[in-house]
N, C-alpha and C positions, 0 to 999 in steps of 0.2 A: 697497740697503735700509738704512735708518738708523732708529735710535730717536729719538723726539721727546719733548719735555718738555710737550706739551699735555695737558690733562685729558681730551680726547676720544679720543685715539688714541695708542697706544704706538709704533707704527711708521709710517714714511712710505716708500713703495716706488715707484721710478721705473723706466722702461725702461733697458736697457743696450744701446747700439748703437755699433758701431765703437769699442769701448774706453771709452765714456763713458756716465755716467748722464744720462738726459734725461727731462724732463717730457713729457706728451702734447702733441702738436702744437697742440692747442687749449686746453691747460691743464686739461682736465677730469680729475676723480678720482671714485672711488667708495669706499664704506665696506666694509671686511671686518670681520665681527663674530666675536667670540670665542665658540665653541660652548658652553663650560662656564659662561659668565656671561651671555651675550646682549648684552654691551657692545661698543662699537666698539673694534676692536683695531688697525686700520691704515687709512690713507688710501692708495689705490692709483691709480697713473696709469691712466686709461681710454684705451686705445690707439685710434688711428684708422687708416684706410687709408694715410694719409701716413706714419704711424709704421711700418707694415708695409713700405711701399715703401723707407723708409730702411734698415730692418734687412736686407731682402733684398738691397738694393744693396750694403751693406757686406759681406755674406756672399759675394755674387757676385764682387765685386772681389777679395776675398782668395782665393777659389777659382780664379778665372781667371788671376790674374797676381801674387798676393801671395807673401809668404814661405812661407805654408802650402802652396801648390801645389808648391813646390820642396823642401819639408822631407822628409828621409828618414824612413822608418817608425820607425826606432830612436829618433829625436828626438821623434816624436809619442808614442811609448811613454813616454819620460822625462817628458814634460809630463803625461800621464795619471797616472803614478805620483806626480808632484809634487802634482797635484790630490788624489789619495788621501791623501797625507801631510797636506795642509792640512785636509781634511775630518776626518781622525783627530785632528788638533790641536784643532779646534773642535767636536769631537763633542758635548760637553755643551751648548755654546751652541746647536747645531743641534737637539738633543733638546728643549731648552726652547722653541725657536721652533715645532717640529713639534707639541709638546703644546699650545701656546697656539692655533695656527691650526687644529688638527684636533680638539682636545678629547680626545685619547687619553691614557691613562696613560703616564707616563715609561718604565715598564718595557718596554712594547711597542717603543718606539723603540730603547731600549738593547739589547734582545734580538734585534730583527729588522731594522728599517729602516736603522739606521746600519751595523751589520756587513755587511749585504748590499750596501749602497751602496758602501762602501769596497772590498769584495771584488770587486764588479763592475768598478769602475775599474781595479783591479790586474789582473784577469783579461784585460780587453781591451787593457790596456797591453802585455801579453805577446804579443798577436796583431799589433800594429802593424807589426812588421818581418818577419812570416811570411806575408804575403799573396801566396803564390807562384802562378805560372801553371803550365802544363804543356806538354810537348813531345809532339806527336801524329804518329806515323808514318802515312804514306799511300802509295799506289801511284805517287805522282808526278803530274806535269801534262804532258800532251802528250808523253809519252816522256822527260821530264826529271825528275830527282829534285827534291824540295822539302824545305825545312826549315819545319815548321809548329809554331808555338808560340802560347800565349795569355798575355796579361797581364790582371791584375785591377785595374781603375781605379775610383776613387771616382765615385759617381753624380753628385755635384754639391752643390747647396744642399739641405739637408734641413730641413723644417719638423717640429718635434717638439712635439706637442700633449699636454700632461701632465694627468692627472686630479687630483682633490682627495683621493682616499682614501689614497694613499701617494705624495705628490708628490716627495719627495726620492729615494726608492728607484726609482720608475719613471722619473724624469728621468735617473738614472744608467743605467738599463737602455737608454735611447735614446741618450743623449749619448755614452757610452763606445764602443759599436761604430761610431757615426757618425764620431767623431773618429779612432778607430783606422784606419778605412777611408780617411781623408783628406778626408771631407766637411767643409764648413762648415755652421753650423746657425743656425736661428732657433727659440728655445724660446718656447712660449706656455703659461704655467702657467694652471691653473684660476683663475677669479676668486674661488673659494671657498678656495683654498689657494696664495696667491702668494708667501709669505714665504720658505720654505725654498729654493725654486727660485731666487729672486732672490739669496739668500745663496750658493748653489752657483755661480752665474754670477760673483759677485764673487770667489770663491775661484779660479775659472778664470783670471780676469784677474790675480790675484796670482801664480798659478802660472807665468804668462809666455806664455800662448797669444797669438799675434799678434792685433792689433785686427781685428775683423770675423770672426774664426773662430767665436766664441760670442756670439750676440746674444740679447736677450730683449725681448719686447713683451708687456705686460700688457693685459688687456681682457676684454670680454664675448665669449664663444665665438662667438655668432651673427654678430658683427661682425669681430673680429680673426681668429678661427680660420678663418672662411669666406674672408677676404681672403688669408690664407696659402695655403689650399688652392687658390684660384683664381689665384694669382699666377703669371705666366708665368716668373718667375725662380726658382721652386721646382721642383726635380726629383723630390723624394721627400717623402712625407708619412707620418709615423708617429704614430698616434693610439691612445690608450687611453681608453675611455669607454663610453658607452651604445651599444647596437645601433642605436637610432634615429639618433643623430648619425653613427655609422659609415656607415649607409646613405646619409645625405646627403653625406658626404665622398666616398664611392665615386661617387655621381652627379656631383658637381662635378669630381672629378679625372679621371673617365673620358674626356671629350673631349680632354684633353691627354695621355692615356696615362701619367700619372704613376705611379711606383712607389709602392705602398701597403703598409703594415703596419697592420693594424687588430686590436687586442685589445679585444674588446667584452664583452657581457654573459655571464651564466652562471646556471645553476640546478643546481648540482652535486649529484649523488647521493652519499650515504654508505651503503654496504651493510654491514649487520651480519649475518653468517652465524650459523647455529645454534651452531657451535663456537667463536665469538669469545670472547676474554677480555673479559668485560663491563666489568670495571674499567678496563682499558686503553682499550676502545672509548668509554666514557663520557667520559674525559678528552680523547681525541682528537676525538670528535664535538663536544664543547663548544668546543674550540678552533676547529674548522672553522665552527661557528655564530657565535661571539661575538668572535673577534679583530677589532680595528678596528671594534668595535660592529656587526659583521656587514656592514660597508660594503666588501666585497671581491667581485670578480667570481667568485672561486673559492669563495665561501662555500658550505659543504655543507648547504644548507637543506632538501634532500629526504632525510630519514633513513629508509631502508628496513630493517626489522628482521624477522628470522625470527619467525613467529608464536609459536613456543615460548618466545621470550625477550622478546616484545613488552611485556607488562605490567610485567615486571621493569625493562625498559629505560626505558619511559615514566616510571615512578616515579623512577628514578635520575636521568634527565636533567632531569626537572622539578625535583627537589630541588636539583640543581647550578645550574640557572638561577635559582631563587629565592634561592640563597645569595650570588649575585654582588653585590658592593657597588659602587654607582654613586657618582660624586662628582668632585671637582676632580682634574685630572690630576696635580697636584703633591702630593696627599695619598698617603702611602705605603700607606694602606689601600685606595685605589681600585683596583678590578679592571676597571671599564668606565667609559668617559667618555661624552661627549655626541655626538649626531649633528652633522653638519657645519653645518647651518643650520636655521632655523625652517621654511623651505619644505620641506626634506627630512624633518624631523620630522613635519610634517603629512602628507606623502605616506606615510610608513611607518605612521603611526597609521591612515590610511585603509585600508591593506591589512589591518591587524589587525581593524578594525571590520567589514570586509567578510567576513573569514573567520568571525567570530562569527555574522554574519547568515546565512552559507551553511551553518552547522551544525557547524563544527569545534569540538572540545572544548579549551578553554584550560586547560592544566595548570600554567602559570606565566606571569606577566606583569601581574598585578593589584596587585603590591606598590607601596609608596609611592615617589615620585620626588623628587629634589632640587628645591628651590623655584625656583631660577633655571637658565637654560641649556636646551639643546635635547635633553633626555634622553628615551629610551624604554627601558622595562624589557626585559631578556631575556625573550622570549616563546616558549612552546612550545605547539604545537597537536597533539593526538592525534585519532585517528578521522577522519583527513582523507581524503576521496575524491580520487583522482588527477585528477579533472576539475575540482576546485575551483580558483579563481583563485590561492589562496595556495600551491597545489602546482605552479602553472604559470608564474606571473609572477615576474620578478626583483624582490624587495622591496628589497634593498640595505640591510638593517637587521638587528637582532639577533632574527630571527624564524625558528623552525624548525618543520617539519612532520614528524610521525612516522607512518609507514604500514607495515602488516604485509605480509609475503609468505609463501607456503607452499613454493615451490620455487625453485631457482636460476634456472630458465628464466623464471619470473614476475618475479624480482628484476631480471634482465637486461633484460627487456621494459619494466619500469617505469622503470628507469634511463635507457634509451634513448628513452623516450617524452617527448621535449622538442625544441624547436627549437634549443636550445643544445648545445654540445659542447666545453666548455673543460676540465673536470677531473672526477675522481671519486675517492672513497676506498673502500677495501674492508677489512673487518675479519674475519680468519679466521686459524686456526692451521694450515690445510691449504695447503701450498705449491703443490701441484698445482692445487687449485681456484683459488688466487689467480692463477696464470698463465693458466688457462683462461678465467676470467671477465674478467680484464684485457684479454685479446685480443679480447673481444666487445663491449667498451664503446666507443661512438662518441664518444670524447673525445680531446683532445690530450695529457692527462697522467693517469696513474693512480697513486695512492699506496696501498700495502698496509700496513696497521697503522700508519698515520700520516696526517696531513692536509697535503697540498700542500707538501712540502718544496721550498723555493726555493733555487736555487744558480746562480751565474753560468754554470756548466758545463752546465746542463740546459736544453734548449729549452723555451720557454713560449709557448703559443698554442693556439687552438682550431679547431673545425670548425663548420659551419652558421652560426647567428646569433651565434656567439662570435668570428667574424672570420677573417682570413687572415694568413698570415705568422707569424713567430716572433720573440719577444724572447729575449735571453740565448743563450749558447752560440755555437759557430761558426756555427750557422744564422742568427743575427741579422746577422752580417757580410754574408751573401749579399744581404740587403736593401739594403745601402749600396754594393754593388760591381757593376760591369758587367764581363763577360768579353769581351775583344777578341782575335780570332785574327789572327795575322800569318803569311803564307805567302811564303817566299822561293823563287823558282824558280832552281835551281842551274844 
């Protein structure tokens, strides 16, 4: 990735294959627009199947017979720590790139994306030399004793397909365990957020990873992503994105029995019990609704409130939403930025318009917008029937629905009434109730009196239409390792 002096684009971004930057094989590029201004931000190489072939070939050669395949785990860990050092060194540069390509306020990247990314690299660096097998006693073989042990080996070449909503952080979620396990990788960033991932790959090269270990191909998902998923040289696919695309990947990868990790959509409930600290709940629920402009799979968009606190809560969360200041990511007063693209802005607005048509009561969302850029006001709907589209479909924008419940049983049933199962939040001062309700929610993660705390040590992933497999924690490593058993007849 490099800055340019042209008047039409600030950045020019190319592929990175076998240790070198490359243009697309046919020279084609596409424009990436800056969300907060609507202006062209970057010219990005438009990948082809030939580019995918070259990247996979580089990764395969390094995995099968390069220096990486012979490198001890401790050395892999040192390289990951070096990458973390470089990311820490360039943190402010990366914050600026993220803010420009995503439209998000600087504070969000400083508080969340950069710290989590650096911590993730360091966490998995510590695992690289600890991937131990086990010794298994048996009754022997044909009357003779045996020594039985297992070794854990890298799966091979991993295709890492990164979304646009938290590109650097989620790239690190995938890259760190893959490299710690000994895989080589081909990264495919979203066409809507290619810059930070490209910068991360350049830092990996600077850190000293051998050529071909970390490769990157830009391009449109339907072309480049599909080519990676279908490539015979790819052994593992890790994808974060929509459920619709996840289904397509599962269908394409199935005939080759490729290992898959799919972190997909969500429609997370946030349950506010009668005894909740409303002040604490308002702040936490607002974070769950509006961080990253609501463009997160864990967005807590279904807010279920005990009827005795319902009107109080609706008034407070509506006021909080109306007070949020939209604007340029670089303005210190900005609390929320723009959506990722004009296309996505139109999609979110269509959801809002449909909710109004279906009879939901808008209590926030009609305030003025900035003149330029792809902005949508923080929007709150009350009096929402659980059957309405706005209560069931993933909006992926700053839109929340508030629904009352009368009993805990009703709240649990409403929370579980969805095809998704990624995460949930629960607000209560009763510890016993918290444990009881958390145990009955059909999700991969429950947060009590907080929204979706992310940490490299905690597994992250869902059930149902929210996908399969886990990112983060020791569980993520399992997705990049095979267990081999060796039996020696004594």
